[in-house]
C-alpha positions as CSV (number, residue, x, y, z in Angstrom):
1,M,-11.7,45.7,69.7
2,D,-13.2,42.3,70.5
3,N,-12.0,39.5,72.8
4,K,-10.7,41.9,75.4
5,T,-11.0,41.3,79.2
6,I,-12.5,44.2,81.2
7,G,-12.1,44.3,85.0
8,I,-14.5,46.1,87.4
9,I,-13.9,46.5,91.2
10,T,-17.2,46.9,93.0
11,E,-19.6,46.0,95.8
12,Y,-23.0,45.5,94.2
13,N,-24.9,46.3,97.4
14,P,-27.4,45.7,95.7
15,F,-27.0,45.4,91.9
16,H,-29.0,48.3,90.3
17,N,-29.7,50.1,87.0
18,G,-26.5,52.1,87.3
19,H,-24.4,49.0,87.4
20,A,-26.4,47.5,84.5
21,L,-25.8,50.7,82.5
22,Q,-22.1,50.5,83.1
23,I,-22.0,46.9,81.8
24,R,-24.0,47.9,78.7
25,K,-21.6,50.7,78.0
26,I,-18.6,48.4,78.3
27,R,-20.2,45.9,75.9
28,N,-21.0,48.7,73.4
29,L,-17.3,49.4,73.3
30,F,-16.2,45.7,73.4
31,P,-19.1,43.5,72.2
32,N,-17.4,40.2,72.7
33,C,-15.4,41.0,75.8
34,N,-15.0,39.0,79.0
35,I,-16.1,41.0,82.1
36,V,-14.4,40.1,85.3
37,V,-15.5,41.6,88.6
38,V,-13.7,41.8,91.9
39,M,-16.4,42.2,94.5
40,S,-16.4,42.8,98.3
41,G,-17.7,40.0,100.5
42,F,-19.9,40.4,103.5
43,F,-18.5,43.7,104.8
44,L,-17.9,46.7,102.6
45,Q,-15.4,49.5,102.1
46,R,-17.1,52.0,104.4
47,G,-17.5,49.4,107.1
48,Q,-21.1,48.6,106.3
49,I,-22.8,45.3,106.4
50,A,-23.7,43.9,103.0
51,L,-27.5,43.8,102.4
52,F,-27.3,40.1,101.5
53,D,-24.6,37.4,101.1
54,K,-21.8,37.5,98.6
55,W,-22.8,34.4,96.6
56,H,-26.3,35.8,95.8
57,R,-24.8,39.2,94.9
58,A,-22.3,37.5,92.6
59,E,-25.1,35.5,91.0
60,L,-27.0,38.7,90.2
61,A,-23.9,40.1,88.5
62,I,-23.6,37.1,86.3
63,S,-27.3,37.2,85.5
64,N,-26.8,40.8,84.3
65,G,-23.9,40.4,81.9
66,V,-20.8,39.8,84.0
67,N,-18.8,36.6,83.2
68,L,-16.8,36.0,86.4
69,V,-17.0,37.4,89.9
70,L,-14.0,37.1,92.3
71,E,-14.0,37.9,96.0
72,L,-12.0,40.9,97.3
73,P,-10.7,39.6,100.7
74,F,-12.0,41.4,103.8
75,N,-8.4,42.6,104.6
76,F,-8.7,44.8,101.5
77,A,-12.5,45.3,101.1
78,C,-13.1,46.9,104.5
79,R,-10.2,49.4,104.3
80,S,-9.4,52.9,103.1
81,A,-10.1,53.8,99.5
82,E,-6.4,53.4,98.8
83,T,-6.1,49.8,100.2
84,F,-9.5,48.8,98.7
85,A,-8.3,50.0,95.2
86,F,-4.9,48.4,95.6
87,G,-6.3,45.0,96.5
88,G,-8.7,45.0,93.6
89,V,-6.1,46.1,91.1
90,F,-3.6,43.6,92.5
91,L,-6.1,40.7,91.9
92,L,-6.9,41.8,88.4
93,T,-3.2,42.2,87.5
94,A,-2.5,38.7,89.0
95,L,-4.9,37.2,86.4
96,K,-2.4,38.4,83.7
97,K,-5.2,38.5,81.1
98,V,-7.1,41.8,81.9
99,D,-6.8,44.6,79.3
100,Y,-8.8,47.4,80.9
101,L,-10.1,48.4,84.4
102,A,-13.5,50.1,84.0
103,F,-14.6,52.5,86.7
104,G,-17.1,55.2,87.3
105,A,-16.4,58.8,88.2
106,E,-18.2,62.1,88.5
107,T,-15.4,63.7,86.4
108,K,-15.4,63.1,82.7
109,N,-11.8,64.1,82.2
110,L,-9.4,61.2,82.6
111,D,-6.4,63.5,82.4
112,D,-7.6,65.4,85.5
113,L,-7.8,62.2,87.4
114,K,-4.4,61.1,86.2
115,T,-3.0,64.5,87.3
116,A,-4.5,64.0,90.8
117,A,-3.2,60.4,91.0
118,S,0.4,61.6,90.2
119,L,0.1,64.4,92.8
120,F,-1.2,62.0,95.5
121,S,1.8,59.7,94.8
122,S,4.5,62.4,95.1
123,N,6.7,62.8,98.2
124,N,6.0,66.5,98.2
125,F,2.3,65.8,98.6
126,R,2.8,63.4,101.5
127,E,5.1,65.9,103.3
128,N,2.7,68.8,102.8
129,L,-0.2,66.7,104.0
130,K,1.7,65.7,107.1
131,Q,2.5,69.3,107.9
132,L,-1.1,70.6,107.4
133,M,-2.5,67.8,109.6
134,K,0.0,68.7,112.4
135,K,-1.6,72.2,112.2
136,G,-5.0,70.7,113.0
137,L,-6.5,70.2,109.6
138,S,-8.4,67.0,109.0
139,Y,-7.2,64.7,106.3
140,P,-10.0,65.8,103.8
141,Q,-9.3,69.5,104.6
142,A,-5.6,69.0,104.1
143,V,-6.1,67.3,100.8
144,D,-8.5,70.0,99.6
145,N,-5.9,72.7,100.6
146,I,-3.2,71.1,98.5
147,M,-5.1,69.9,95.5
148,S,-7.1,73.1,95.0
149,Q,-3.8,74.6,93.8
150,Y,-3.8,72.3,90.8
151,L,-7.3,71.1,90.0
152,P,-11.0,71.9,90.5
153,I,-11.7,70.8,94.1
154,D,-14.6,68.6,93.1
155,T,-12.2,66.4,91.2
156,V,-10.8,65.1,94.5
157,R,-13.8,65.5,96.8
158,Q,-16.4,63.3,95.2
159,A,-16.5,59.6,96.3
160,N,-16.2,58.0,92.9
161,N,-13.4,60.4,91.8
162,I,-11.5,59.4,95.0
163,L,-11.7,55.7,94.1
164,A,-10.9,56.5,90.5
165,I,-7.7,58.3,91.6
166,E,-6.8,55.4,93.8
167,Y,-7.3,52.9,91.0
168,L,-4.9,55.0,88.8
169,K,-2.4,55.1,91.6
170,A,-2.5,51.4,92.1
171,L,-2.1,50.7,88.4
172,K,1.0,52.9,88.4
173,N,2.5,51.5,91.6
174,L,2.0,47.9,90.5
175,N,3.4,48.7,87.1
176,S,0.3,47.0,85.7
177,N,-0.3,46.6,82.0
178,I,-4.0,47.2,82.6
179,K,-5.3,50.4,81.0
180,P,-7.9,52.6,82.7
181,L,-11.4,52.9,81.1
182,L,-13.4,55.8,82.5
183,I,-17.2,55.4,82.4
184,P,-18.6,58.7,83.7
185,R,-21.5,58.4,86.2
186,E,-25.0,59.5,85.1
187,V,-27.8,61.2,87.1
188,S,-27.3,60.1,90.7
189,Q,-24.5,60.8,93.0
190,Y,-22.9,58.1,95.1
191,R,-24.2,59.4,98.5
192,E,-27.6,60.6,97.5
193,I,-30.1,59.2,100.1
194,S,-33.3,59.5,98.1
195,I,-34.5,58.1,94.8
196,H,-35.1,60.7,92.0
197,S,-35.0,58.6,88.9
198,S,-34.5,55.0,87.7
199,I,-30.7,55.6,88.1
200,A,-30.3,55.8,91.8
201,S,-27.4,55.4,94.2
202,A,-27.0,52.2,96.2
203,T,-27.3,54.3,99.3
204,A,-30.7,55.7,98.2
205,I,-31.9,52.2,97.3
206,R,-31.0,50.8,100.7
207,E,-32.7,53.7,102.5
208,E,-35.9,53.2,100.5
209,L,-35.8,49.4,101.3
210,K,-35.1,50.0,105.0
211,G,-37.8,52.7,105.3
212,N,-40.6,51.6,103.0
213,G,-39.8,48.0,102.0
214,L,-40.2,46.5,98.5
215,T,-42.0,49.3,96.8
216,P,-42.7,50.0,93.1
217,L,-40.3,52.9,93.4
218,L,-37.6,50.6,94.6
219,A,-38.4,48.2,91.7
220,S,-37.9,51.0,89.2
221,T,-34.2,51.4,90.2
222,M,-33.0,47.9,89.4
223,P,-33.2,45.0,86.9
224,K,-36.3,42.8,87.5
225,N,-34.2,39.8,88.6
226,S,-32.4,42.0,91.2
227,F,-35.8,43.0,92.7
228,E,-37.1,39.5,92.6
229,M,-34.1,38.3,94.5
230,L,-34.6,40.9,97.1
231,K,-38.2,39.7,97.5
232,Q,-37.1,36.1,97.8
233,L,-34.4,36.9,100.4
234,S,-36.7,39.0,102.3
235,T,-39.2,36.2,102.5
236,N,-36.4,33.9,103.7
237,K,-35.3,36.5,106.2
238,Q,-31.9,36.7,104.6
239,L,-31.7,40.5,104.3
240,I,-29.7,42.4,106.9
241,Y,-31.6,45.6,107.9
242,A,-31.1,46.1,111.7
243,E,-27.9,46.8,113.6
244,N,-29.0,45.4,117.0
245,I,-27.3,42.0,116.7
246,F,-24.2,43.6,115.2
247,S,-24.3,46.2,118.0
248,N,-24.4,43.5,120.7
249,L,-21.5,41.5,119.2
250,L,-19.4,44.7,118.7
251,I,-19.9,46.0,122.2
252,Y,-19.1,42.7,123.7
253,K,-15.9,42.4,121.6
254,L,-14.8,45.9,122.6
255,R,-15.4,45.3,126.3
256,T,-13.5,42.1,126.4
257,T,-10.5,42.9,124.2
258,S,-7.3,44.8,124.8
259,L,-5.8,48.0,123.6
260,E,-3.1,46.0,121.9
261,Y,-5.6,43.9,120.0
262,I,-7.3,47.1,118.7
263,R,-4.0,48.5,117.6
264,Q,-3.0,45.4,115.8
265,H,-6.3,44.4,114.3
266,S,-7.5,47.7,112.8
267,D,-6.3,50.8,111.1
268,V,-6.6,52.8,114.3
269,S,-4.0,55.5,114.9
270,E,-3.2,58.6,117.0
271,G,-4.5,57.1,120.2
272,L,-8.1,56.6,118.9
273,E,-8.1,53.2,120.6
274,Y,-8.3,54.8,124.0
275,S,-11.5,56.6,123.0
276,I,-12.9,53.4,121.5
277,C,-12.4,51.5,124.8
278,K,-13.7,54.4,126.9
279,Y,-16.9,54.9,125.0
280,S,-17.6,51.2,124.6
281,E,-17.9,51.1,128.4
282,I,-20.4,54.0,128.4
283,Y,-22.7,53.2,125.5
284,N,-24.6,50.0,125.0
285,D,-25.6,50.4,121.3
286,Y,-23.8,50.9,118.1
287,P,-25.4,54.2,116.9
288,S,-24.6,55.9,120.2
289,L,-21.0,54.6,120.2
290,L,-20.6,55.7,116.5
291,A,-21.9,59.2,117.3
292,A,-19.6,59.6,120.3
293,L,-16.5,58.7,118.2
294,T,-17.3,60.7,115.1
295,N,-15.9,64.2,114.7
296,K,-14.3,66.5,112.2
297,R,-11.0,64.5,112.3
298,Y,-12.6,61.1,112.3
299,P,-15.6,60.9,109.9
300,Q,-18.4,58.3,110.4
301,S,-17.2,56.2,107.5
302,R,-13.7,55.8,109.1
303,I,-15.2,54.9,112.5
304,N,-17.6,52.5,110.9
305,R,-14.7,50.8,109.2
306,L,-12.5,50.7,112.3
307,L,-15.2,49.1,114.4
308,T,-16.0,46.5,111.8
309,Q,-12.3,45.7,111.5
310,I,-12.0,45.2,115.3
311,L,-15.0,42.9,115.4
312,I,-13.8,40.7,112.5
313,G,-10.1,40.9,113.4
314,L,-8.3,42.6,110.5
315,E,-5.0,41.0,109.6
316,K,-2.9,43.6,107.8
317,T,-1.4,41.9,104.8
318,A,0.7,43.3,102.0
319,N,-1.2,41.7,99.1
320,P,-4.0,39.3,98.3
321,T,-2.7,35.8,98.3
322,Y,-5.3,33.9,96.2
323,I,-8.0,34.2,93.5
324,R,-11.4,33.1,94.7
325,P,-14.3,32.8,92.3
326,L,-17.8,33.4,93.7
327,A,-19.8,32.9,90.5
328,F,-19.3,32.5,86.8
329,D,-21.0,31.6,83.5
330,K,-19.7,29.4,80.7
331,T,-17.4,32.2,79.4
332,G,-16.1,32.8,82.9
333,V,-15.3,29.1,83.3
334,T,-13.4,29.1,80.0
335,F,-11.5,32.2,81.1
336,L,-10.5,30.6,84.4
337,N,-9.3,27.5,82.6
338,K,-7.1,29.6,80.3
339,I,-5.4,31.5,83.1
340,K,-5.0,28.9,85.8
341,N,-1.5,27.9,84.8
342,N,-0.3,31.5,84.2
343,A,-1.9,33.5,86.9
344,S,0.5,34.7,89.6
345,L,-1.8,33.6,92.4
346,P,-3.4,30.2,93.1
347,I,-7.2,29.8,92.3
348,I,-9.4,28.5,95.1
349,T,-12.8,27.1,94.0
350,K,-13.4,24.7,96.9
351,L,-11.9,24.7,100.4
352,G,-12.9,21.2,101.2
353,K,-13.3,19.8,104.7
354,N,-10.5,21.0,106.9
355,F,-9.0,22.8,103.8
356,K,-8.2,19.5,102.1
357,N,-8.6,21.0,98.6
358,I,-6.1,23.8,99.0
359,P,-2.3,24.0,99.7
360,A,-1.5,24.0,103.5
361,E,0.0,27.5,103.3
362,L,-3.2,28.9,102.0
363,A,-5.2,27.3,104.8
364,K,-3.1,29.3,107.3
365,C,-3.0,32.6,105.4
366,A,-4.4,35.7,107.1
367,N,-6.7,36.7,104.1
368,L,-8.6,33.4,104.2
369,K,-8.7,33.4,108.0
370,T,-10.5,36.8,108.1
371,D,-12.8,35.9,105.2
372,I,-14.0,32.9,107.1
373,A,-14.5,34.9,110.2
374,A,-16.4,37.6,108.3
375,T,-18.8,34.9,106.9
376,N,-19.4,33.3,110.3
377,I,-20.1,36.7,112.0
378,Y,-22.4,37.7,109.1
379,Q,-24.4,34.4,109.6
380,L,-25.1,35.6,113.2
381,L,-26.7,38.8,111.9
382,Y,-29.7,37.2,110.2
383,P,-33.0,38.0,111.9
384,E,-33.7,34.3,112.3
385,N,-30.4,32.5,112.7
386,N,-30.5,28.9,111.4
387,G,-27.4,27.8,113.2
388,I,-25.4,27.2,110.0
389,H,-21.8,28.4,110.1
390,N,-18.6,27.8,108.1
391,L,-20.5,28.5,104.8
392,D,-17.2,29.1,103.1
393,F,-16.6,25.3,103.5
394,L,-20.1,24.4,102.3
395,T,-20.6,26.7,99.4
396,T,-19.1,26.4,95.9
397,P,-19.1,29.0,93.2
398,K,-22.4,29.5,91.5
399,Y,-22.5,28.4,87.8
400,I,-25.1,30.5,86.0
401,K,-26.1,29.1,82.6
């Protein structure tokens, strides 16, 4: 059972006790395994802004038991659960050395999740879904209506179960050799907004930080080095709390762009672009715009994601086109050296000035273009901007000894 490679797809926003527990459970099963993480960059799956930068988040992962952290490109990270999961599974499969994909879920029964994944993938499901939505049901309502005939409704309604189902779908659709490894979640739920124990959701942790700062209660929810990094980044004014700068950038973008741009550079559909343009002329701040656009058919998470896609400039691409390490330890470096000649995608460790260190076709690829844009926009969100930009050209993967 040793010398296996275990993949995880995650956000670590921030790294907390629940993440540390998952890693311990994996190492209990596979004591000498390599753990490879695919992690979102500066903007997350629900359209949120990461609390702090991708390199520090990757460093914390390595310091807490991960061996290698790879970046999930923006074009897959800030997308629906289906595309997020597909991008992560595609990258892990491209390594050609990953044995298991570990993921959390509220459900403890892997067979139920596999049943749901098979149903979601069927033509009958897609046709029934389309017909129910034509009758006025929202996407979640239509899914509930269909899936309740086969499974307990909570199996497909809870956030981590949804992602787990999408991971299983992606593994099947890619004909991947990676096996699923279910790690049931403990204590807290994904969307809980308050801290009740030392195992708290990332949402609750961010709410505590935003409302009360770096409290002892907050410290109890994460490894010591994670809390210390939060303190350091807070002192350096490198934590993103407020939305005012993001709001200004977004409103300006919406008021100076075309309907065609919105259609092409986001997952917008069903004429929603007209409402986005209309309300961006009425409201001057992000929370008001978000509230105006959110309804039963278009939940806040989807609107959040769409608006972030418009600001960055989402380029819809079929697959990830490179493997990009953010941080590693000695084991991670050894792993990279072993796979570099067999992986099905090129590995980027340094871009170099004017992309001199990478093939010309990669310098022009949509995934890298949007990753660089996401980094540069994120730099503008700091409370005290230092004028530094193009950090993707200036920053190399962190080697944690």
